[in-house]
VEXDREN-2710 file (C-alpha; in Angstrom, 1 decimal):
% VEXDREN-2710
k/r/px/py/pz
1/MET/63.3/-181.0/-149.1
2/ARG/62.1/-180.1/-146.2
3/ARG/63.2/-183.2/-144.5
4/LYS/66.7/-182.7/-145.5
5/LEU/67.0/-179.8/-143.8
6/LEU/65.9/-180.8/-141.0
7/VAL/68.1/-183.6/-140.7
8/MET/71.0/-181.2/-141.6
9/TYR/70.0/-179.1/-138.5
10/SER/69.8/-181.9/-136.5
11/MET/73.3/-183.0/-137.3
12/ILE/74.6/-179.7/-136.6
13/LEU/72.9/-179.4/-133.3
14/ILE/74.5/-182.9/-132.3
15/LYS/78.0/-182.2/-133.5
16/ILE/77.8/-178.4/-131.9
17/ASP/76.2/-180.6/-128.5
18/LEU/79.4/-183.2/-129.0
19/GLU/81.6/-180.1/-129.2
20/VAL/80.3/-178.4/-126.5
21/HIS/80.9/-181.9/-123.9
22/MET/84.2/-182.0/-125.1
23/ILE/85.0/-178.9/-124.3
24/ASN/83.3/-179.2/-120.9
25/ASN/85.5/-182.5/-120.3
26/ILE/89.1/-180.7/-121.3
27/GLU/87.7/-177.8/-118.8
28/HIS/87.1/-180.2/-116.0
29/PHE/90.3/-182.4/-117.0
30/VAL/92.4/-179.4/-116.9
31/GLU/90.7/-177.8/-113.5
32/LEU/91.3/-181.6/-112.0
33/VAL/95.2/-181.6/-113.1
34/VAL/95.2/-177.7/-111.7
35/LYS/94.1/-179.0/-108.3
36/ARG/96.1/-182.2/-108.0
37/THR/99.0/-180.4/-109.1
38/ASP/98.6/-177.6/-105.9
39/LEU/98.1/-180.6/-103.9
40/ILE/101.0/-182.2/-104.6
41/THR/103.1/-178.6/-104.4
42/LYS/101.9/-178.0/-101.0
43/LEU/102.5/-181.6/-99.8
44/ILE/106.0/-181.4/-101.2
45/VAL/106.6/-177.8/-100.0
46/ILE/105.3/-178.8/-95.9
47/LEU/107.9/-182.0/-96.5
48/PHE/110.5/-179.7/-97.6
49/ILE/110.2/-177.2/-94.6
50/GLY/109.9/-180.0/-92.3
51/SER/113.3/-181.7/-93.6
52/ILE/114.5/-178.3/-93.2
53/PHE/113.6/-178.4/-89.3
54/ALA/115.0/-181.8/-88.6
55/ASN/118.1/-180.9/-90.4
56/TYR/118.5/-177.7/-88.2
57/LEU/117.7/-179.6/-85.1
58/TYR/120.4/-182.1/-85.8
59/ASP/123.0/-179.8/-86.8
60/ASN/122.5/-177.8/-83.9
61/TYR/121.5/-179.8/-80.8
62/TYR/122.3/-183.1/-82.5
63/VAL/118.8/-184.3/-81.9
64/ASN/117.3/-186.8/-84.8
65/ILE/113.8/-186.4/-84.8
66/LEU/113.4/-188.8/-88.1
67/GLY/115.2/-191.9/-86.2
68/ILE/112.3/-194.2/-87.4
69/GLN/114.0/-196.1/-90.2
70/PHE/113.8/-199.0/-88.2
71/LEU/110.1/-199.3/-88.1
72/PHE/110.4/-200.0/-91.8
73/PRO/111.1/-202.9/-93.7
74/GLN/114.7/-203.6/-95.1
75/ILE/112.9/-203.8/-98.5
76/MET/111.4/-200.4/-97.9
77/GLN/114.6/-198.8/-96.7
78/THR/116.4/-200.1/-99.9
79/LEU/113.8/-199.0/-102.1
80/LEU/114.2/-195.6/-100.5
81/GLN/117.7/-195.4/-101.0
82/ARG/117.8/-196.2/-104.5
83/ILE/115.2/-193.5/-105.4
84/GLU/117.4/-191.2/-103.7
85/PHE/120.4/-192.2/-105.7
86/LEU/118.1/-192.0/-108.8
87/LEU/117.4/-188.8/-108.1
88/TYR/120.8/-188.0/-107.2
89/TRP/121.9/-188.6/-111.0
90/ILE/119.1/-187.2/-112.7
91/ILE/119.5/-183.4/-110.8
92/PRO/121.8/-182.0/-113.0
93/PHE/120.7/-182.8/-116.0
94/VAL/116.9/-181.9/-114.9
95/TYR/117.9/-178.4/-113.6
96/PHE/120.2/-177.3/-116.6
97/ILE/117.1/-177.8/-118.9
98/PRO/115.1/-174.4/-117.9
99/ILE/118.5/-172.7/-117.8
100/GLY/119.1/-173.8/-121.2
101/LEU/115.4/-172.6/-122.1
102/PHE/116.1/-169.3/-120.3
103/LEU/119.0/-168.6/-122.6
104/LEU/116.6/-169.3/-125.5
105/VAL/114.1/-167.1/-124.1
106/VAL/116.6/-164.4/-123.9
107/ILE/117.8/-164.9/-127.0
108/GLY/114.3/-164.5/-128.7
109/PHE/113.8/-161.2/-126.6
110/ILE/117.0/-159.6/-128.0
111/MET/116.2/-160.8/-131.6
112/GLU/112.8/-159.2/-131.3
113/ASP/114.2/-156.3/-130.1
114/ILE/117.2/-156.1/-132.9
115/LEU/114.6/-156.6/-135.6
116/LYS/112.4/-153.7/-134.2
117/TYR/115.5/-151.6/-134.4
118/ILE/116.2/-152.3/-138.0
119/GLU/112.6/-151.8/-139.1
120/ARG/112.4/-148.2/-137.3
121/LYS/116.1/-147.3/-138.6
122/TYR/116.0/-148.9/-142.0
123/ALA/112.4/-149.2/-142.7
124/ILE/112.8/-152.6/-143.6
125/SER/109.9/-155.4/-143.1
126/PHE/110.8/-158.1/-140.7
127/VAL/106.9/-158.9/-139.5
128/SER/107.3/-162.6/-140.2
129/LYS/110.7/-163.3/-138.7
130/LYS/109.6/-160.7/-135.8
131/ASP/106.1/-163.1/-135.0
132/TRP/108.5/-166.2/-134.9
133/CYS/110.7/-164.5/-132.4
134/TYR/107.9/-163.9/-130.3
135/PHE/106.4/-167.2/-130.6
136/PHE/109.7/-168.8/-129.7
137/SER/110.3/-166.6/-126.8
138/HIS/106.8/-166.9/-125.3
139/GLN/106.8/-170.9/-125.6
140/SER/110.1/-171.5/-124.6
141/LEU/108.6/-168.9/-121.2
142/GLY/105.9/-171.8/-120.6
143/LEU/108.5/-174.9/-121.1
144/ILE/110.5/-173.1/-118.2
145/PHE/107.7/-172.9/-115.9
146/SER/106.2/-176.7/-116.5
147/ILE/109.9/-178.0/-116.1
148/THR/110.5/-175.6/-113.2
149/LEU/108.0/-177.3/-111.3
150/VAL/109.2/-180.5/-112.3
151/SER/112.5/-179.5/-111.4
152/PHE/111.2/-178.4/-107.6
153/TYR/109.4/-181.9/-107.2
154/ILE/112.5/-184.0/-108.2
155/GLY/115.3/-181.6/-106.2
156/GLY/112.4/-181.6/-103.3
157/MET/111.6/-185.2/-103.3
158/TYR/115.7/-185.7/-103.0
159/TYR/116.2/-183.3/-100.2
160/ILE/113.5/-185.2/-98.3
161/LEU/114.5/-188.5/-98.9
162/ALA/118.4/-187.5/-98.3
163/THR/116.6/-186.3/-94.9
164/PHE/115.3/-189.2/-93.9
165/ASN/118.0/-191.5/-94.9
166/HIS/121.0/-189.7/-93.5
167/ILE/120.1/-187.1/-91.9
168/GLY/122.6/-184.0/-91.7
169/SER/124.0/-185.0/-95.0
170/LEU/122.9/-183.5/-98.2
171/ILE/124.8/-186.2/-100.1
172/SER/124.7/-189.9/-98.7
173/ILE/128.4/-190.9/-97.8
174/GLU/128.0/-194.1/-99.4
175/ASP/127.2/-192.8/-102.7
176/TYR/129.7/-189.8/-102.4
177/THR/133.4/-190.2/-104.0
178/SER/136.1/-187.5/-104.2
179/SER/135.7/-187.4/-108.3
180/PHE/132.5/-185.7/-107.9
181/ASN/134.3/-182.9/-106.7
182/SER/135.5/-182.5/-110.1
183/LEU/133.0/-184.1/-112.3
184/ASN/130.5/-181.9/-114.7
185/PRO/127.9/-184.5/-115.6
186/ILE/126.2/-182.7/-118.3
187/LYS/129.8/-181.9/-120.0
188/ASP/130.0/-185.1/-122.1
189/LEU/126.4/-184.7/-123.0
190/ILE/126.6/-181.3/-123.9
191/PRO/130.0/-180.0/-124.8
192/PHE/129.1/-176.5/-124.8
193/SER/127.8/-176.7/-121.4
194/SER/131.0/-175.7/-119.8
195/TYR/130.7/-172.3/-121.2
196/LEU/127.3/-171.7/-120.0
197/ILE/127.4/-173.0/-116.6
198/ASN/130.3/-175.2/-115.3
199/VAL/129.3/-176.9/-112.2
200/THR/129.9/-179.9/-110.6
201/HIS/128.0/-182.8/-109.4
202/LYS/128.3/-182.1/-105.7
203/LYS/127.8/-178.0/-106.6
204/TRP/124.4/-179.0/-108.7
205/ILE/123.1/-180.9/-105.6
206/GLU/123.9/-177.8/-103.2
207/LEU/122.7/-175.6/-106.4
208/SER/119.2/-177.6/-106.3
209/PHE/118.7/-177.1/-102.4
210/ASP/119.1/-173.3/-103.1
211/ILE/116.8/-173.0/-105.9
212/ASN/114.5/-175.3/-104.2
213/SER/114.5/-172.9/-101.0
214/THR/114.0/-169.5/-102.9
215/ILE/111.1/-171.2/-104.5
216/VAL/109.4/-172.6/-101.1
217/LEU/109.8/-169.0/-99.8
218/GLY/108.2/-167.6/-102.8
219/LEU/105.1/-169.9/-102.4
220/CYS/104.8/-169.3/-98.8
221/ILE/104.6/-165.4/-99.7
222/TYR/102.1/-166.2/-102.3
223/TRP/99.8/-168.9/-100.0
224/CYS/100.0/-166.5/-97.2
225/TYR/99.9/-162.8/-98.2
226/ILE/99.5/-162.5/-102.2
227/ASN/96.9/-165.1/-102.9
228/PRO/94.5/-163.7/-99.8
229/TYR/95.0/-160.4/-101.0
230/LEU/93.8/-161.1/-104.1
231/THR/91.0/-162.9/-103.0
232/VAL/89.7/-160.3/-100.8
233/GLN/90.2/-157.8/-103.9
234/GLU/88.0/-160.2/-106.0
235/GLU/85.1/-160.5/-103.5
236/TRP/85.4/-156.9/-103.0
237/ILE/84.9/-156.3/-106.8
238/SER/82.2/-158.5/-107.2
239/LEU/80.4/-157.1/-104.1
240/LYS/80.8/-153.4/-105.5
241/ALA/79.4/-155.0/-108.9
242/ARG/76.4/-156.3/-107.5
243/ILE/75.4/-153.2/-105.2
244/LYS/75.5/-151.4/-108.3
245/GLN/73.6/-153.6/-110.4
246/GLY/70.6/-153.6/-107.6
247/VAL/71.1/-149.5/-107.4
248/ASN/70.6/-149.5/-111.3
249/GLU/67.6/-151.7/-110.8
250/ASP/65.9/-149.8/-108.2
END
């Protein structure tokens, strides 16, 4: 009997150790993903700002600081052009997804408020439905953040490649046709999309640049002002806690 208890105790310890090890591995993996995501985001932001500066010089002073395409082999130039063209076609669909999820968030919060109002007004309980609306809206918020980040990567890479391949023009003259002035690429795929946002393909590209410029501005403000302030605040709070702990020990 004693031996069985020891074996069971050992198995429990081994199981706990494995679970702790697995949790530590997950935490390390998440930390690694966050660091790599931050690095990629900063790289795209730097290249995006550099592309804006290059276009500014070209538009105002006719100076092309990116005229180095001849240094690349023809196959590399063709590959970059094909990647740009691929991003060009998927941008409308990628940027429409966060808009649709945002509408779902709004619907979820509205339904939650309506159910709360009915509960207060008529004493009718909708606990499960209210929780479902809360879960629905908050999960959509997480998806919006993730997809917006992916959209920023795609839109940013498109603008960087467009600047490199044909500086001074947001859309390649070779790929652009007049039909894009009236074509809504999402309308055939999602018929009701025209009631939500009726935007042509050309406008989607221009809209992606405006959205990315706003995101870049927000990230620069966060990295230059907000994040240092929060870091100083955390260090100050930690210092006061250590001083208080030292005084109490004395």
